[in-house]
LODREN-569550 format. One line per field, with one value per residue (C-alpha): residue in three letters; z, x, y; chain. Coordinates in pm, 1 decimal. Each point is the difference from the previous one (the first is absolute). Example, Ala and Ser with C-alpha at 12.3 -4.5 7.8 and 13.67 -1.06 7.14 Angstrom:
BEGIN
res c(ala/ser)
up c(780.0/-66.0)
east c(1230.0/137.0)
north c(-450.0/344.0)
chain c(A/A)
% end
This chain:
BEGIN
res c(met/leu/arg/ile/phe/cys/asp/gly/cys/gly/arg/glu/leu/ala/glu/arg/glu/asp/arg/his/ile/leu/lys/leu/glu/leu/phe/thr/ala/asn/glu/pro/ala/glu/leu/thr/glu/asp/asp/leu/asp/ala/asp/his/leu/glu/ala/val/gly/glu/leu/leu/gln/arg/gln/thr/pro/leu/asp/ala/pro/pro/leu/glu/pro/ser/tyr/thr/arg/leu/arg/phe/asp/leu/cys/gly/ser/cys/arg/lys/arg/phe/leu/arg/asp/pro/leu/ala/arg/glu/thr/val/thr/lys/leu/his/phe/ser/thr/asn)
up c(5864.5/-346.5/-5.8/-309.4/-87.1/-265.4/-316.4/-69.0/346.0/148.4/362.8/161.3/-47.6/344.1/-43.4/-19.7/-200.0/-348.3/-255.0/-347.4/-244.2/-365.8/-272.1/-315.5/-363.8/-267.9/-295.0/-383.8/-200.9/-294.9/-187.4/-300.4/-376.1/-230.9/-240.3/-413.0/-298.4/-17.6/392.0/-165.1/-339.6/163.3/-5.0/403.9/-14.3/-131.1/273.3/313.8/-187.6/75.8/328.1/112.8/-162.4/224.7/301.5/279.9/153.3/274.2/217.2/-64.7/295.3/89.3/-158.5/220.0/142.4/-200.5/287.1/346.0/291.1/326.2/359.5/253.1/331.1/55.3/323.3/-72.7/-18.1/-249.5/-210.6/-53.9/-78.4/-262.3/-163.9/-0.6/-190.7/-134.3/-185.9/251.2/-275.1/316.6/194.4/-306.3/46.3/-278.1/-106.1/-5.4/-200.5/-22.2/-316.6/7.9)
east c(5478.2/-139.3/-407.8/-156.6/-344.4/-264.9/17.5/-379.1/-151.9/267.5/-35.0/362.7/134.5/137.6/340.8/-175.0/-329.9/-4.5/124.5/8.8/173.0/-138.2/219.3/-119.9/149.2/-153.4/173.7/-88.8/-77.5/206.8/-46.7/280.2/-115.4/34.7/309.9/-84.3/171.2/-135.0/161.3/341.1/-21.2/-60.9/203.3/58.1/233.3/-204.2/-264.3/216.6/57.2/-391.2/-15.0/317.3/-219.7/-303.2/207.4/-103.7/164.8/255.4/-230.0/-324.7/-169.6/133.7/-273.1/-186.1/265.6/-122.1/100.6/-89.3/33.4/-173.1/-25.1/-262.4/-24.2/-316.0/-215.1/-189.4/-304.0/112.3/153.1/-281.2/-200.7/254.2/-16.8/-364.9/0.0/390.6/-155.3/-261.2/-271.0/-233.5/95.0/-63.6/-288.4/-277.0/-200.1/-384.4/-205.7/-395.2/-158.7/-170.1)
north c(9398.0/42.1/106.5/-142.0/81.4/-187.8/245.9/-120.1/126.3/192.7/-267.3/-45.3/-337.9/-183.7/-158.3/-320.0/13.2/-140.2/249.8/-12.2/172.6/116.5/91.7/100.1/92.2/216.7/18.7/96.9/-322.6/29.2/-333.6/-14.7/74.2/-256.6/54.7/13.1/-9.8/389.7/100.6/-147.9/244.9/286.1/284.8/41.8/309.4/162.0/-115.0/83.4/351.4/22.4/-112.8/250.6/284.4/-89.4/-6.8/115.4/367.5/-120.7/307.5/-223.2/-131.4/-363.9/-280.9/-228.7/-326.2/-280.6/-242.9/9.2/-199.7/56.1/-225.5/45.0/-195.0/-129.3/-185.6/-291.6/140.9/248.8/-316.9/-158.1/319.2/36.9/-373.1/67.3/331.7/44.3/350.8/122.6/-2.4/-94.5/297.3/246.7/198.9/-58.6/311.3/-120.5/298.9/57.7/-74.8/319.5)
chain c(A/A/A/A/A/A/A/A/A/A/A/A/A/A/A/A/A/A/A/A/A/A/A/A/A/A/A/A/A/A/A/A/A/A/A/A/A/A/A/A/A/A/A/A/A/A/A/A/A/A/A/A/A/A/A/A/A/A/A/A/A/A/A/A/A/A/A/A/A/A/A/A/A/A/A/A/A/A/A/A/A/A/A/A/A/A/A/A/A/A/A/A/A/A/A/A/A/A/A/A)
% end
C-alpha cells in the first residue's frame, strides 16, 4: 500500500481522500531579440572567438539550472491556502522597527 503525505502540512492522506497534484515549472525567460541589418553585417567569427576565450574551464562548478520542474501532493486545505497565496507572501515575517 502506497502512503501519500501532503507536502504542505505533512499530514498523511487517506486512500479515498481528495488529493491534489501541484506541478510547477520554473525557467529563464528568454525573449528573442529582433534581428536587425547590423546583426546581419556583424563579424560572427570574431564574436564566437571571444565567447570561446571567455568559456569557463571544465572543472568550474556547474551553473544553476535554468529549468526546474517540481511536483507536490496537497490536501484540500493546503490547496485552498496555495490558491489564496501562491507566493506565500502572507506567511513572510514582517519586521516592525521602533521609531526611536
